[in-house]
N, C-alpha and C positions, 0 to 999 in steps of 0.2 A: 654771763650766766649769774643769776641771783640765787644764792643758796638759802636765803631766808624766806620764811612764810610771808605771803601777803596777808592783808587783814582778814580776808575770808578763810584762808588756809589756817591762820592762827586760831580763829574762832572754832573751826572744825577740829583742830588738834586738841584744844582745850576741852571741848565737849566730849570727844572720844576718850581722852585720858580720864576724865571723871567717870564716864560709864565703865571703862575697863577696871578702874580702881574699885568701884562698887561691885562689879560682877565677880572679880577675883576674890574680894574680901568675903563675899557670901559663901564661897566654897572653902574658905579656911585652909588654903594650901593644897586642896585636892584638885587635880587636873580634871576638867570636864570631859565627858565623852565627846569624841570628834564630831559626831553628827549633831549633838546637842549644841556644841560650841559654834559650829557653822550656822546652825539654824538661828541661834541667838543673834549672831552678827547680821544675818540676813534680815531678821525681823526689825532690827534697828537701822537698816539701810546701808550697812557697811560692806556687804557682799554684793558684787556686781555693780558697784557704784560708778565704775568707769566704763561699763558696757554701754553700747548704744541704747538709747531710750526705747527704740522700736523693738529691741530684743529683751526687754524687761529690766534694763539697767538704769543707772542714774544719769548717764551722759556726762559725768564729770571728767576733768582732765586727769591724765595718768599720775600727776603729782599726788592726788588724794590716796591712791593705792600705796604710794611710797610712804606717805605719812601713816597710813593704817599699819603697814608692816613694821615701821619704826616703833610706834606706840605699843603694838601687841608684844613685840620683843622686850621693850622696857618694862611692861607689866608682867612679864613672865608667862604670858598666855601661850597655848599651843600654836604651832605654825598653821597658817592658813593653807589649805590644800593647794599644791602647786598646779594640779590639773585645771583649776579655774583659770589659770593664767595662759595655758597653751592648748590643752585638749579641747576644752569647751569653746575657746576662741576659734579653733579650727572648724568646729561645727558652724559657728557664726559665718566664717569666711567661705567655707566650701560646701556647707550642707544645703539640702533642699528646704523648701518652706515646711514640709511635713516633718523633717528631721529637727529643724529648729523648734517647731511647735512641741515635738515629743520630748526633746532632751534639755533644752536650755533652762526653763523654769525649774524643773526638778533638780538640775545640777546646782542651781543657785541656792536652793533651800535645803540641800543635803538629802533630798529624796533619792538622788542617784549619786553614788560614789564610783569614780572611774579608776581603772588601772591602765597601764600602757604596755601593750604586747609588742615590743620591738626586738629586744636582744634574744639571741638563741645560743644554745650550747654548740660549740664547734665553729661558730662564725667569728669568734673573737670580737674585735672592734670594727669589723667590716660588716656594717648593718645590711648592705646590699647582698651579702652572701647567704641570706636567710633561705631556709628550705621548707618552711611552713607553706603549704599550698592550699589554694581554694579553687575548686572546679565548679563552674556554673552548670547546674543540672535543673532544667526547667526554670522555675522562678526562685530557686534557692542556690546559695553557695554551699558546697560541702567542704569543710575545712579539716585538714589533717596536719599535725605538726606539734612542735614543742617550743615554748618560750621560757626564758630564764631571767631572773632578776625583775620579775613583774611585781613592783612594789605595791603593797596593800591589796594584792589580788585576793587574799583570804577574807577581806571585808568589802570587796567591791561588787557592785551590781552590774556594771558594764565594762567591756574592754575595748580600747581603741587599738585595733589589731592590724598589723602589717602582714600581708600574705602574698605569695607569688601567684598571680592569676594568669600570666603568660609565660609558661616555662621555657618557651623557645626564644623569647625576646632577650636582648642584652640585659644583664642583671639589674641595672638601674632603671630599666623601663618596663619591666614586667611585674611591677608591684602595685597592689591596691590597698586601700584602707577599708576595713569592714568594722562596723559597730556591732559587737557581739554581746548578747545577754549572757551573763555568767551562770545563770541557772539552766542554760540549754543542756540537754542530755549530751554527754560526750566531753564536757568540760570538767577537768579534774585539777584541783589546786593542791599543791603540797608546800606548806609554809617552810621557810628556811630560817633557822635561828642563827643569828650572826654572832660575832665575837663579843658583843655587849650583852648577850643572852636575851635579846629581844627579836621578835619577828618583824622585820622591816620589809622583807621581800619574799618572793615565792617562785616555785617552778610550776608552770602551767601546761597542761597537756590538752590537745584538741584531737579527739578521735571521732571521725565522721560527724562533725558538728554541723548541723543545718542552720544556715543563716539566711533570712529573707533577702532576696535580691535588692529590695528597697533600702537595705542597710549598708549599701555601698556608699561611702563618702566621696564626693567629687566624681571624677570620671574613672573608668576602668583604666588601669595602668598609670594613674596620676599619683600613686601612693608615695613615690620617692620625693616628689616636689612638695607634697603636703607634709610629709614627715620632716623635711628640712626646714620648711617654714615654721612648723611647730617647735622644732628643736632650737631655732634661733631665739624663740621666746623663753623656752625652758632654760637655756644657758645664760640668759640675762638675769643677773642676780637682783637688779632693781625690781624685776617682775615678781620674783618669788620670795622676796624678803630675806635672802641669805645675808645680805650686808648687815641688816639690822640685827639679826640673830648673832652673827659673829661679833659685832660690836658689843652687844649685850654680854656675851660670854667673856669678852676681853675685859669689860668693866668689872665683872665678878672676880676674875683672876686678879686684876689690879687691886681691888678692895681686899682680897684675901692676903695678897703680898704685904700690903700696908698693915693689915691687922696683925700679922705675925712678925712684923718688923723685918721682913726679908728685903725691903727696899734699900736697906743700908748696904747691900752687896752691889758692887759695880757690875758684876756678871749678870745679876738678876735684872738690874736697870737696863743693861745693854740688850738682854733678851727681850724684855718688854718693849723697848724702843724699836727694835727691829720688827717685831710683830705689829706694833702700832703703825709703822710706815707701810707695811704690806697692806694693812686694812685701809689706810688712807688712800693708797693708790687704787684699790678696788672700789672704794666709795666714790672717788672722783670719776672713775670710768663709768660707774653706775649712774652718776649724775649726768654724765654726757649722754648715755643711752636714754635716760629719762627726757632730757632736753630734745633729743632727736625725735622721740616718740611724740612729744607735745606738739612739735611742728609738723608731724605727719610723715616723717621719713620711714621708709621700709627698712627692716633689719638687713644688714649686710655683713661686713667682717666683724661687726660688734660682737656677734655671738661667740665665735671662737676665742676672740681676745678676752671677753668677759669670763668665759669658762676657764681659761688659763690663769687669769688673775685671781679668780675665785678659788681655784685649787691651791695656788701658791699661798694665799692669805689664810685659808682654812687649815692647811697643813702646818703653816707657821704657828698658828694659834694652838693647834694640837700639841706640837712639840714644846711650845712655851709652857703649857700646863705641866708636862712631865719634867722638863728641864728645871723649871723654877722650884717645883715642890720636891724633886729628888726622890729619895726613898719612900717618902710619905705617899707618893703616887703609886708605888708598887705594893706597899704593905696594907693598903686599905684605909689608912689614916685619912686620905683625901680621895675617896672612890671616884669622885667626879672627874678627876684628872685622866684616868685611863679611859673612862667613857668618852670624853671629848677627843682624846688622842685616837682611839680606834674609829670613832665615828668620822673624823675628818680625814683619816688616812685614805679613805676610799674615794675622796672627791676628784682625784686625778684619773679615775677609772670610769665611774658611772656618768651617764649623760654625754658620752663621747670622751675617750681617753685623751690625755694631754698630747700624746703622739699624733693622734688623728686630728686634733685641733691645729697643731703646727703644720701638718700636711695640707689641711684645707687652706690655711692662710698662705702657705707658700705657693700652692698650685692654682687655687681659684682666685685669689685676690692679688697676688704678686706676680703671677704668670710664670713661675719657675717650673722647670721640667720635673716629671715624676722621678 
């Protein structure tokens, strides 16, 4: 495995870095609107660059998205929407020609923002225990139910929704994916303000929501396998840029430590070293995933392993910010410390809890009994 850029990748990185520097400088530290940001990236050829050319993409190898995420994090730009990495790719893989025509181009240029309707109250980490139902009535699905932790639902145009369409089937086999317009009557979104006083996620209700039958993604009852395929991509940090973001936040903490002279403490150096190792392990795993993708390997056990390593590294970084800065993290002297701590604290829960990931590895990939 070669970790360095080849000549073409190096030229791409240099051009991208220069554009990001100019773009961010024009905003004088003010973060751009998410849609504006994605549209600017798209207009310069950076969004969808690794999608198939026949689907409106650039047909480049996956390494270019890794470089994009790395440089965006270094430039302090907003994260690139993760839905581009897995929800939209699910439409590419499982969608009809009409669905690809309707959704792909607008998703690339930020004309459509997606949310993911998976988790439900009362189901815990058992995704298949969902109770949201969809009944086919004529040429429409009628949806009733409730979703929780639907990130960005309050600003989304469409929802990638899991619903039970075969109530008598075994729970993993009676699920389908519906593509739901969030402006449909009966859809109600209630934003949830989390511990960092920001709305990241929402509670979403579906009350007799009518969805055209043509908005079924894949086959009826195929929802579980589609969801698992998509989640393998979501859990891969090389896909959604989490490695680059975590490394960027670590560099900021390291610079702050040196600026304040805290690096003279052996305990501080030990804390930073431990976090650095956790991040390096995550990065190496991400590089392995990236290499597998470049040669065309399908996602396997990489997803659960990546999610576990991602949670470990993220929480290690969150603790490092508070451990190193001590009381300044609590008094508001360094407000970013608590923001990072609380943000990363949830990584072992969302996207599949750490316990679920370990069960998947044990049962599905190691053949161990339940």
